[in-house]
C-alpha positions as a printed Julia matrix, in Angstrom:
294×3 Matrix{Float64}:
 -113.62  21.56  -35.28
 -110.76  21.66  -37.79
 -108.88  24.95  -37.68
 -108.6   25.07  -41.5
 -112.34  25.65  -41.8
 -112.01  29.18  -40.39
 -109.89  30.55  -43.27
 -112.37  28.88  -45.61
 -115.25  30.71  -43.94
 -113.29  33.94  -44.27
 -112.87  33.29  -48.01
 -116.59  32.56  -48.43
 -117.54  35.86  -46.81
 -114.91  37.74  -48.81
 -115.84  36.27  -52.18
 -119.6   35.97  -51.62
 -120.15  32.33  -52.57
 -118.94  28.8   -51.94
 -117.93  28.43  -55.59
 -115.74  31.56  -55.68
 -114.15  30.69  -52.34
 -113.41  27.2   -53.65
 -111.78  28.71  -56.74
 -109.56  30.97  -54.6
 -108.53  28.18  -52.21
 -108.1   25.44  -54.79
 -110.9   23.31  -53.31
 -114.09  21.85  -54.72
 -117.39  23.61  -53.85
 -118.55  20.44  -52.1
 -115.43  20.49  -49.89
 -116.13  24.09  -48.94
 -119.77  23.24  -48.21
 -118.74  20.34  -45.98
 -116.32  22.53  -44.02
 -119.12  25.05  -43.44
 -121.44  22.31  -42.18
 -118.72  21.09  -39.81
 -118.42  24.62  -38.43
 -122.18  24.83  -37.98
 -122.14  21.57  -36.05
 -119.4   22.98  -33.81
 -121.28  26.22  -33.07
 -124.67  24.54  -32.93
 -126.17  27.28  -35.08
 -126.45  27.94  -38.82
 -123.78  30.12  -40.4
 -125.74  30.35  -43.66
 -129.35  30.81  -44.61
 -130.1   28.16  -47.25
 -133.84  28.84  -47.54
 -133.62  30.98  -50.68
 -132.22  30.45  -54.15
 -128.82  31.63  -52.97
 -126.95  30.82  -49.77
 -126.57  33.9   -47.55
 -124.36  34.25  -44.44
 -126.04  34.8   -41.1
 -124.88  37.46  -38.6
 -123.13  34.68  -36.68
 -120.82  34.0   -39.64
 -119.61  37.61  -39.61
 -119.29  37.55  -35.82
 -117.11  34.44  -35.95
 -114.71  35.96  -38.48
 -114.65  39.29  -36.66
 -113.58  37.4   -33.53
 -110.8   35.35  -35.12
 -109.57  37.65  -37.94
 -106.52  38.99  -36.09
 -105.67  35.52  -34.81
 -105.78  34.12  -38.35
 -103.45  36.86  -39.59
 -101.07  36.24  -36.69
 -100.98  32.5   -37.31
 -100.36  33.1   -41.02
  -97.43  35.33  -40.06
  -95.98  32.59  -37.84
  -96.26  30.18  -40.75
  -94.4   32.64  -42.99
  -91.58  33.0   -40.47
  -91.09  29.25  -40.34
  -90.86  28.89  -44.12
  -87.54  29.0   -45.9
  -89.24  30.28  -49.06
  -92.01  32.85  -49.16
  -95.14  31.25  -50.52
  -98.85  31.86  -50.61
 -101.41  34.33  -51.92
 -101.23  38.07  -51.5
 -104.39  40.07  -52.16
 -103.19  43.46  -53.35
 -104.68  46.66  -54.74
 -103.15  49.72  -56.39
 -104.37  53.04  -57.71
 -104.74  53.54  -61.42
 -101.61  55.71  -61.45
  -99.52  52.97  -59.84
 -101.01  50.28  -62.08
 -100.18  52.23  -65.22
  -96.67  53.21  -64.16
  -94.53  51.09  -61.87
  -96.69  48.11  -60.89
  -95.77  45.94  -63.92
  -92.05  46.4   -63.18
  -92.61  45.74  -59.47
  -94.5   42.54  -60.25
  -91.73  41.4   -62.58
  -89.19  41.92  -59.78
  -91.46  40.06  -57.37
  -91.84  37.1   -59.74
  -88.06  36.89  -60.22
  -87.2   37.12  -56.52
  -90.21  35.57  -54.82
  -91.82  33.18  -57.33
  -93.73  31.4   -54.56
  -95.88  34.47  -53.87
  -99.08  34.59  -55.91
 -100.27  38.19  -56.19
 -104.02  38.54  -56.77
 -104.57  42.06  -58.07
 -107.82  43.75  -57.03
 -109.52  45.51  -60.0
 -110.64  48.47  -57.84
 -108.27  51.44  -58.32
 -109.63  54.37  -56.26
 -107.51  55.15  -53.16
 -110.46  55.64  -50.79
 -112.14  52.4   -51.86
 -108.91  50.41  -51.63
 -108.31  51.74  -48.13
 -111.77  50.58  -47.06
 -111.0   47.12  -48.47
 -107.76  46.94  -46.46
 -109.61  47.96  -43.28
 -112.23  45.26  -43.86
 -109.63  42.59  -44.57
 -110.86  42.04  -48.13
 -107.32  42.68  -49.42
 -103.99  42.44  -47.61
 -102.41  45.71  -48.73
 -102.76  48.56  -51.22
 -100.49  51.1   -52.9
 -102.36  54.4   -52.67
 -101.85  58.13  -52.39
 -101.45  58.89  -48.69
 -104.77  60.12  -47.27
 -104.99  63.39  -45.38
 -104.66  63.05  -41.61
 -103.26  60.28  -39.45
 -103.77  56.62  -40.19
 -106.59  54.81  -38.43
 -105.54  52.94  -35.31
 -105.67  49.55  -37.01
 -103.72  50.66  -40.12
 -100.13  51.52  -40.93
  -98.77  53.49  -43.9
  -95.27  52.93  -45.26
  -93.86  55.36  -47.79
  -93.07  53.84  -51.17
  -92.13  57.06  -52.94
  -92.59  60.83  -52.81
  -93.76  62.34  -56.09
  -93.08  65.94  -57.02
  -95.59  67.94  -59.05
  -94.82  69.64  -62.34
  -96.5   72.31  -64.43
  -96.75  71.13  -68.03
  -97.47  73.49  -70.92
  -97.27  73.38  -74.74
  -93.96  73.76  -76.55
  -95.73  76.24  -78.82
  -96.28  78.67  -75.93
  -94.31  81.9   -76.57
  -94.93  83.91  -73.39
  -92.77  84.26  -70.31
  -91.93  80.85  -68.87
  -92.98  81.61  -65.31
  -95.73  79.79  -63.44
  -97.86  82.94  -63.04
  -97.6   83.93  -66.72
  -98.36  80.43  -67.99
 -101.41  80.09  -65.71
 -102.61  83.57  -66.7
 -102.32  83.04  -70.46
 -103.33  79.44  -71.15
 -106.53  77.44  -70.56
 -106.45  75.17  -67.52
 -106.61  71.43  -68.09
 -107.49  70.25  -64.57
 -106.16  66.9   -63.42
 -108.93  64.72  -61.95
 -110.15  66.56  -58.84
 -111.66  63.33  -57.45
 -108.13  62.05  -56.78
 -105.95  63.31  -53.95
 -103.25  64.4   -56.42
 -105.83  66.27  -58.44
 -107.11  68.06  -55.35
 -103.56  69.08  -54.42
 -102.94  70.36  -57.96
 -106.2   72.33  -58.03
 -105.44  73.93  -54.68
 -102.06  75.08  -55.96
 -103.5   76.61  -59.15
 -106.14  78.45  -57.14
 -103.49  79.86  -54.84
 -102.28  81.77  -57.89
 -105.69  82.62  -59.4
 -108.44  81.89  -56.85
 -111.33  82.15  -59.31
 -109.8   80.38  -62.29
 -112.16  77.9   -63.96
 -110.95  74.79  -65.75
 -111.54  74.48  -69.48
 -111.2   70.69  -69.33
 -111.02  68.05  -66.6
 -109.06  64.92  -67.41
 -108.98  61.62  -65.54
 -105.33  60.56  -65.95
 -101.88  62.11  -66.08
 -101.16  60.54  -69.45
 -104.35  62.04  -70.9
 -103.27  65.43  -69.55
  -99.88  65.09  -71.26
 -101.58  64.19  -74.52
 -103.86  67.23  -74.42
 -101.06  69.6   -73.45
  -98.91  68.28  -76.3
 -101.76  69.26  -78.65
 -101.54  72.85  -77.39
 -104.85  72.84  -75.49
 -103.57  74.43  -72.31
 -101.49  73.91  -69.16
 -101.88  71.56  -66.23
 -100.36  70.65  -62.88
  -99.83  66.92  -62.39
  -97.62  64.51  -60.45
  -94.27  64.15  -62.2
  -94.79  61.69  -65.07
  -92.68  58.59  -65.48
  -89.88  58.61  -68.0
  -91.72  56.5   -70.56
  -94.7   58.88  -70.54
  -92.55  62.01  -70.63
  -90.81  60.76  -73.76
  -94.07  60.09  -75.56
  -95.47  63.62  -75.42
  -93.57  66.78  -76.47
  -94.36  69.31  -73.71
  -92.47  71.83  -71.62
  -92.24  71.08  -67.93
  -91.54  73.18  -64.82
  -90.78  71.34  -61.59
  -92.67  72.63  -58.57
  -90.56  71.03  -55.83
  -90.15  74.27  -53.89
  -93.68  75.51  -54.49
  -95.77  72.42  -53.71
  -95.42  69.66  -51.16
  -94.83  66.27  -52.68
  -97.5   63.6   -52.9
  -96.63  60.47  -50.96
  -97.4   57.06  -52.39
  -97.76  54.65  -49.49
  -98.43  51.01  -48.88
 -101.41  50.65  -46.54
 -101.88  47.51  -44.49
 -103.5   46.51  -41.25
 -101.36  46.91  -38.14
 -101.71  43.2   -37.4
  -99.93  42.53  -40.73
  -97.04  44.9   -40.01
  -94.52  42.03  -40.13
  -96.1   40.04  -42.96
  -93.13  38.92  -45.07
  -95.11  38.58  -48.3
  -96.26  42.19  -48.02
  -92.72  43.26  -47.14
  -91.4   41.49  -50.22
  -93.79  43.34  -52.53
  -93.05  46.64  -50.75
  -89.35  46.14  -51.48
  -90.12  45.57  -55.16
  -92.43  48.58  -55.38
  -89.81  50.89  -53.89
  -87.18  49.66  -56.29
  -89.5   50.0   -59.26
  -90.26  53.62  -58.34
  -86.55  54.4   -58.02
  -85.88  52.95  -61.47
  -88.59  54.97  -63.21
  -88.02  58.49  -61.88
  -87.36  60.99  -64.67
């Protein structure tokens, strides 16, 4: 058995087909198919059910990868340590907030400093879903809002940035500029309660007025800023980046002493704690956050 067939099997299970795995690995589909047949000869059992119109993995295929996954990650780490230049693919995910704010700058820094790393960005952008993908090994790391509670035993979280919350309200508002007066006198534009930051913001507002109902619920911080600038009400959101704050004329009260900050973390599997490609991107993400704070 050739060792290189095991990462190929891992790619087939991750991508769902020989063709997509071949595309990811830079191989031909026939080369991938031959490697799978070599593995089947080694184990003496089929790894794929070829009886239908599509090829489907058998339970044995998943069992093989479950057995060798940590070993594959460890061997990849050893390869990284022996390389003078960081090279290879990094499967990475980020929340919508990170993608729309600092990720482009972080990727520019990464391309300038570590051009040999090829970042494959996962289209999923919900923290909970990205975390599940990291746990399953479908992606290598993700920039997410830190979940409540301790990390699972096989995961580690590393803080990228701590984001303060702000209360934003229209410049046309003429009442007393205190949190309680603003919340009492303006409609509530609730920041997406499906997100951890939205849940934190909602909890804070309801500490002030427990039975307050939202007039609107908006899916992104930028959309909130847009609606507030039109005079539609107030909201509590994570502190917007400088470029967004300049776009929308609103008043802003920092809530540093009233609300705990939201932590943006990089989640990865514990076995990848020393992965140099992930560390390189983490460095760039931290710097990008520092450069974009209002």
